[in-house]
C-alpha positions in Angstrom: 0.0 0.0 0.0 1.3 3.4 -0.9 2.7 5.6 1.9 2.4 9.4 1.7 5.2 11.6 3.0 3.6 15.0 3.7 6.6 16.6 5.3 7.2 18.8 2.2 4.0 20.7 3.0 5.8 22.5 5.7 6.5 26.0 4.3 9.9 26.1 6.0 11.0 23.0 4.0 9.7 24.1 0.6 12.2 25.5 -1.9 11.5 28.2 -4.5 11.0 27.0 -8.0 9.5 23.6 -7.0 6.1 22.2 -7.6 3.2 22.6 -5.1 3.3 20.0 -2.3 -0.4 19.7 -2.4 -0.2 19.0 -6.1 2.4 16.3 -5.6 0.1 14.6 -3.0 -2.8 14.8 -5.5 -0.6 13.2 -8.2 0.4 10.4 -5.8 -3.3 9.7 -5.0 -4.0 9.5 -8.7 -1.1 7.1 -9.2 -2.5 4.9 -6.4 -5.9 5.0 -8.1 -4.4 3.9 -11.4 -2.4 1.1 -9.7 -5.6 -0.2 -8.0 -7.4 -0.2 -11.3 -4.8 -2.2 -13.2 -7.2 -5.2 -13.4 -9.8 -3.0 -15.2 -12.0 -1.9 -12.4 -12.1 -0.6 -8.9 -13.7 -2.8 -6.3 -15.5 -1.5 -3.2 -12.4 -2.4 -1.2 -10.2 -0.4 -3.6 -12.5 2.6 -3.1 -12.2 2.2 0.7 -8.4 2.5 0.4 -8.7 5.7 -1.8 -11.2 7.2 0.6 -9.0 6.5 3.6 -5.9 8.0 1.9 -7.8 11.1 0.7 -9.0 11.8 4.2 -5.5 11.3 5.6 -4.2 13.9 3.2 -7.2 16.2 3.9 -6.5 16.3 7.6 -3.0 17.6 7.1 -2.6 21.1 8.5 -0.5 22.3 5.6 -3.5 22.4 3.2 -5.5 25.5 2.5 -9.3 25.6 2.8 -9.6 25.4 -1.0 -7.3 22.4 -1.1 -9.2 20.6 1.6 -12.4 21.4 -0.3 -10.9 19.7 -3.4 -10.4 16.6 -1.4 -14.0 16.7 -0.2 -14.9 16.5 -3.9 -12.5 13.6 -4.4 -13.9 11.7 -1.4 -17.5 12.3 -2.6 -16.5 10.9 -6.1 -14.9 7.8 -4.5 -18.0 7.2 -2.3 -20.2 7.4 -5.4 -17.9 5.1 -7.3 -18.0 2.6 -4.4 -21.8 2.7 -4.4 -22.0 2.1 -8.2 -19.4 -0.7 -7.9 -21.5 -2.5 -5.3 -24.7 -2.1 -7.4 -22.9 -3.4 -10.5 -21.6 -6.4 -8.5 -25.1 -7.2 -7.2 -26.5 -6.8 -10.8 -24.0 -9.2 -12.3 -26.0 -11.6 -14.5 -23.1 -14.2 -14.5 -23.2 -14.2 -10.7 -27.0 -14.7 -10.6 -26.7 -17.6 -13.1 -24.0 -19.3 -11.0 -26.3 -19.1 -8.0 -29.1 -20.6 -10.0 -26.9 -23.4 -11.2 -25.7 -24.1 -7.6 -29.3 -24.3 -6.4 -30.1 -26.7 -9.3 -27.3 -29.0 -8.2 -28.6 -28.9 -4.7 -32.1 -29.8 -6.0 -30.6 -32.8 -7.8 -28.8 -34.0 -4.7 -31.8 -33.7 -2.5 -35.0 -34.3 -4.5 -33.7 -35.4 -7.9 -35.8 -38.6 -7.6 -39.0 -36.7 -6.8 -40.2 -34.8 -9.9 -42.9 -32.8 -8.0 -40.5 -31.4 -5.3 -37.7 -31.0 -7.9 -39.9 -28.8 -10.1 -41.1 -26.8 -7.1 -37.5 -26.1 -6.2 -36.5 -25.0 -9.7 -39.6 -22.8 -10.0 -38.8 -21.1 -6.7 -35.2 -20.5 -7.8 -36.2 -19.0 -11.2 -38.9 -16.9 -9.6 -36.3 -15.5 -7.2 -34.1 -14.6 -10.1 -37.0 -12.9 -11.9 -37.7 -10.9 -8.8 -34.0 -9.7 -8.7 -34.0 -8.8 -12.4 -37.2 -6.8 -12.2 -35.8 -4.7 -9.4 -32.5 -4.3 -11.2 -34.3 -3.1 -14.4 -36.3 -0.6 -12.4 -33.2 0.8 -10.6 -31.1 1.0 -13.7 -33.9 2.7 -15.7 -34.3 5.3 -12.9 -30.5 6.1 -13.0 -30.4 6.2 -16.8 -28.4 3.1 -17.3 -28.7 0.6 -20.1 -31.1 -2.3 -19.4 -31.0 -4.3 -22.6 -29.0 -7.3 -21.2 -31.3 -7.5 -18.2 -34.5 -7.4 -20.2 -33.1 -10.2 -22.4 -32.1 -12.2 -19.3 -35.6 -11.6 -17.8 -37.3 -12.9 -20.9 -35.1 -16.0 -21.0 -35.7 -16.7 -17.3 -39.5 -16.2 -17.8 -39.5 -18.8 -20.7 -37.6 -21.2 -18.4 -40.2 -20.6 -15.7 -43.0 -21.4 -18.2 -41.4 -24.7 -19.1 -41.1 -25.7 -15.4 -44.7 -24.6 -14.8 -45.8 -26.6 -17.8 -44.1 -29.8 -16.6 -45.5 -29.3 -13.1 -49.0 -28.7 -14.4 -48.7 -31.8 -16.6 -48.2 -34.0 -13.5 -51.5 -33.0 -12.1 -52.6 -34.9 -9.0 -53.1 -38.3 -10.6 -49.5 -39.7 -10.7 -49.6 -43.2 -9.2 -47.3 -46.1 -9.1 -49.7 -48.1 -11.3 -49.5 -45.7 -14.3 -49.1 -47.6 -17.6 -48.6 -44.6 -19.9 -46.2 -41.7 -19.5 -47.1 -38.0 -19.0 -47.6 -36.6 -22.5 -45.1 -33.9 -23.8 -42.6 -34.1 -21.0 -39.8 -36.5 -20.1 -37.1 -37.1 -17.4 -33.6 -36.6 -18.8 -31.5 -38.8 -16.5 -27.7 -39.4 -16.0 -26.6 -42.1 -13.6 -23.4 -43.7 -12.4 -22.4 -47.4 -12.7 -24.5 -48.2 -9.5 -27.7 -46.7 -11.1 -27.6 -43.7 -8.8 -28.9 -40.4 -10.3 -26.0 -37.9 -10.8 -28.0 -35.4 -12.9 -31.7 -35.1 -13.9 -34.1 -32.6 -15.4 -37.8 -32.9 -16.1 -38.4 -31.0 -19.3 -40.2 -31.0 -22.6 -39.9 -34.0 -25.0 -37.0 -33.4 -27.4 -35.5 -30.5 -25.5 -32.2 -32.2 -24.8 -29.9 -34.3 -27.0 -27.5 -37.1 -26.1 -30.1 -39.2 -24.3 -31.6 -42.5 -25.3 -35.3 -43.2 -25.0 -36.2 -46.0 -22.5 -39.4 -47.7 -21.5 -38.8 -46.6 -17.9 -40.8 -43.9 -16.0 -40.1 -41.8 -12.9 -43.5 -41.0 -11.3 -45.0 -40.9 -14.8 -42.2 -39.1 -16.6 -40.8 -41.3 -19.4 -37.0 -41.7 -18.9 -34.4 -40.7 -21.5 -31.1 -41.9 -20.2 -27.4 -41.3 -20.8 -25.9 -44.7 -21.9 -23.6 -46.0 -19.2 -21.6 -48.5 -21.2 -21.6 -50.6 -24.4 -21.0 -54.4 -24.5 -21.4 -57.0 -27.2 -23.0 -54.6 -29.5 -25.6 -53.4 -27.0 -26.1 -50.1 -25.2 -26.8 -50.2 -21.4 -28.3 -47.7 -19.1 -28.8 -48.5 -15.4 -31.4 -46.7 -13.2 -32.0 -48.0 -9.6 -32.4 -51.7 -9.7 -33.3 -51.7 -13.4 -31.0 -52.1 -16.4 -32.2 -50.9 -19.8 -30.5 -52.2 -23.0 -30.9 -52.4 -26.7 -28.8 -53.0 -29.8 -26.3 -50.2 -30.5 -27.9 -48.9 -33.7 -29.7 -45.8 -35.0 -33.4 -45.9 -36.0 -35.5 -43.3 -37.9 -37.0 -40.6 -35.6 -40.8 -40.4 -36.4 -40.9 -36.9 -34.8 -38.1 -35.6 -37.0 -38.4 -36.8 -40.6 -34.9 -37.5 -42.1 -33.3 -37.7 -38.6 -32.2 -40.8 -36.6 -32.1 -41.6 -32.9 -30.6 -44.4 -30.7 -32.6 -47.6 -30.5 -35.1 -47.5 -27.6 -33.6 -49.1 -24.5 -35.9 -51.7 -22.9 -35.9 -52.8 -19.2 -34.4 -56.2 -18.5 -36.8 -58.3 -16.5 -36.3 -61.5 -14.5 -38.2 -64.5 -15.8 -37.7 -67.9 -14.1 -34.1 -67.1 -13.2 -33.3 -65.9 -16.7 -32.7 -62.3 -17.7 -34.6 -61.3 -20.8 -35.5 -58.0 -22.4 -39.0 -56.6 -22.1 -40.6 -55.9 -25.4 -43.6 -53.6 -24.5 -45.1 -51.5 -21.8 -43.5 -49.1 -19.3 -41.7 -49.7 -16.0 -42.8 -47.0 -13.5 -40.2 -46.3 -10.8 -40.8 -44.2 -7.7 -38.6 -42.7 -5.0 -38.1 -46.0 -3.0 -36.7 -47.6 -6.2 -34.2 -44.7 -6.9 -31.2 -43.4 -5.2 -29.2 -40.2 -5.8 -25.4 -40.3 -5.9 -24.0 -38.9 -2.7 -20.7 -37.2 -2.1 -20.1 -39.4 0.9 -19.7 -43.2 0.8 -21.2 -45.4 3.5 -19.5 -45.4 6.8 -17.7 -42.1 6.2 -17.5 -38.8 8.0 -17.9 -35.1 7.0 -17.5 -31.8 8.8 -19.6 -28.7 8.3 -18.4 -25.1 8.5 -19.1 -24.7 12.2 -17.5 -28.0 13.1 -20.7 -30.1 13.2 -19.9 -33.8 12.3 -21.9 -36.0 10.0 -21.7 -39.7 9.5 -23.2 -41.6 6.6 -24.2 -44.9 8.0 -24.1 -48.3 6.4 -27.9 -48.1 5.7 -27.4 -44.9 3.7 -28.9 -42.6 6.3 -27.1 -39.7 8.0 -26.4 -39.0 11.7 -25.5 -35.5 12.8 -23.3 -35.1 15.9 -23.6 -31.9 18.0 -21.1 -30.7 20.5 -18.7 -33.5 19.5 -15.1 -33.7 18.2 -13.3 -36.3 16.2 -11.4 -37.3 19.3 -14.5 -37.7 21.5 -16.0 -39.9 18.8 -12.8 -41.9 18.2 -12.8 -41.1 14.5 -9.5 -42.3 13.1 -10.4 -42.1 9.4 -10.5 -39.2 7.0 -13.1 -36.4 7.5 -14.4 -34.5 4.4 -14.7 -30.7 4.9 -17.9 -29.7 3.2 -18.8 -26.4 1.5 -21.8 -24.6 2.9 -24.0 -25.5 -0.1 -23.2 -29.2 0.3 -24.0 -29.0 4.1 -27.4 -27.5 3.4 -28.2 -30.3 1.0 -27.0 -33.0 3.4 -29.0 -31.6 6.3 -32.1 -32.5 4.5 -31.1 -36.1 4.6 -30.2 -36.3 8.3 -32.6 -38.6 10.1 -30.8 -38.9 13.4 -29.2 -36.3 15.6 -27.0 -37.1 18.6 -25.7 -34.8 21.2 -23.3 -36.7 23.5 -23.6 -33.9 26.2 -27.3 -34.6 26.9 -27.8 -37.6 29.3 -30.7 -39.9 28.8 -33.1 -39.6 31.7 -33.4 -43.0 33.6 -36.6 -44.8 33.2 -38.8 -44.6 36.2 -37.5 -46.8 39.1 -35.0 -48.4 36.7 -36.9 -51.6 36.9 -36.5 -51.9 40.7 -39.1 -52.1 43.4 -40.0 -48.9 45.2 -37.5 -47.8 47.8 -39.0 -48.3 51.3 -37.8 -45.6 53.6 -36.7 -47.0 57.0 -36.8 -45.2 60.3 -33.8 -42.9 60.6 -33.0 -42.9 56.8 -33.6 -39.1 56.4 -31.5 -38.4 59.4 -28.6 -40.4 57.9 -28.9 -38.6 54.6 -29.0 -35.2 56.2 -25.9 -36.0 58.2 -24.0 -37.1 55.0 -24.1 -40.8 56.0 -24.8 -43.8 53.7 -28.2 -45.2 54.3 -28.5 -48.7 55.5 -29.5 -51.6 53.3 -33.1 -52.4 52.7 -34.6 -55.4 54.3 -35.5 -56.9 50.9 -31.8 -57.6 50.1 -31.2 -54.9 47.5 -28.7 -52.0 48.0 -30.3 -48.6 48.4 -30.0 -46.6 45.2 -27.7 -44.1 47.0 -25.2 -47.0 47.3 -25.1 -47.5 43.5 -22.2 -46.0 41.4 -23.2 -43.1 39.2 -23.9 -44.1 35.6 -22.1 -42.4 32.8 -24.1 -40.0 30.7 -25.4 -41.5 27.5 -25.9 -40.0 24.1 -29.4 -38.7 23.3 -30.6 -39.5 19.8 -33.5 -37.7 18.0 -35.1 -39.1 14.9 -36.2 -36.4 12.5 -38.3 -36.9 9.3 -36.6 -36.4 6.0 -37.7 -33.1 4.4 -37.3 -31.9 0.9 -35.3 -28.7 0.3 -37.1 -25.4 -0.1 -36.1 -22.1 -1.6 -36.8 -18.8 0.1 -38.6 -16.1 -2.0 -36.5 -13.0 -2.3 -39.4 -10.7 -1.3 -41.7 -8.1 -2.8 -40.8 -6.4 -6.1 -44.0 -4.4 -6.6 -42.0 -1.3 -7.5 -40.6 -2.9 -10.7 -41.7 -1.4 -13.9 -42.3 -4.8 -15.4 -43.1 -6.9 -12.4 -42.4 -10.6 -12.5 -45.8 -11.3 -11.0 -47.6 -10.3 -14.2 -45.4 -12.8 -16.1 -45.9 -15.6 -13.6 -49.7 -15.0 -13.4 -49.9 -15.2 -17.2 -48.1 -18.5 -17.1 -50.5 -19.8 -14.4 -53.5 -18.7 -16.5 -52.1 -20.7 -19.5 -52.2 -23.9 -17.5 -55.2 -23.3 -15.3 
């Protein structure tokens, strides 16, 4: 950081024919500003440095009233620049899209196997983005700034919201495990790992995405289009849950796109009298119990959150959260994964057991023993700090028993889907998102 030597402002040290000391300081402040802006812009922190240095110079007694006034102007400009920089940062479309993608990944990890909750989460995230964009457009228009990019982004986000709303509306309330035909017009685009666990999923319009093979599987009524996991002996294979879908590795004419070709439809392999054979017709509808989502923790492993909270993924695939515990107190000798905040939020929705080793379990009433019969003189013995005598039924008095060690307290909590928080009202926006959302809802009502 630049250091300013203001000793030359002392009139006794100034020499005739030299430049103004105040002018030199102003030049040095300009040089500092240029150095801070070498990366192309000044951040709010850069402006803080410039404001601090300008005030430091302004407080020097060697400046005239006019010169101090000039620094008032500089400080005011820096403060305005800082405010604008903060607004530009909050308005950054790239940043908003990164947040949206992060929330999408969280939705996949938490409710990727539940189309209804997944679509709710995506709609909430997009609605929040629309709220932000509407407020930004209003603010920029009021300050005379260009809004073209933000209007384009708003329209694109509104179209994305319409797609999600359409898929959600298509589900209706009649999705059942006994469905024999898929929801028309919408499909589940699914990518899995070698264990059949979902690593990426989207519920969108038929034909919207490429690189997926049609299958005769369904997830709660959405026909599955899957990414082929592997090829073997001339066949393509895709695994989802406990089902494996396969077909000959060949292209067939696409009836929906004349002149185009698509991968051969993958059919579920079914068990028949101990022999695996390929199903030829019908759909296999799979629901949440049949599907698992790839986790970032293997079974019997540990992770640590930002505040030190420990999580264990058990052998059964469930999660236990340990409060007020350390790796040493739990005798953990293996590796512990440090989780980012977003991952911890996703994982917390999967926790079905919470243990706090510092909370003792209250003993059950009477601990299975007969009621203690008070004998004459027992209270006097207790008051005098003496050990009460044995009872006449042959059992030691409870006061004679060694104190038991505190035990862990476990709390079972139901698994809950993730939920997004609405960003708030945006009624002041010139083009409010609500009008766009209401129009979408009217289309599907």
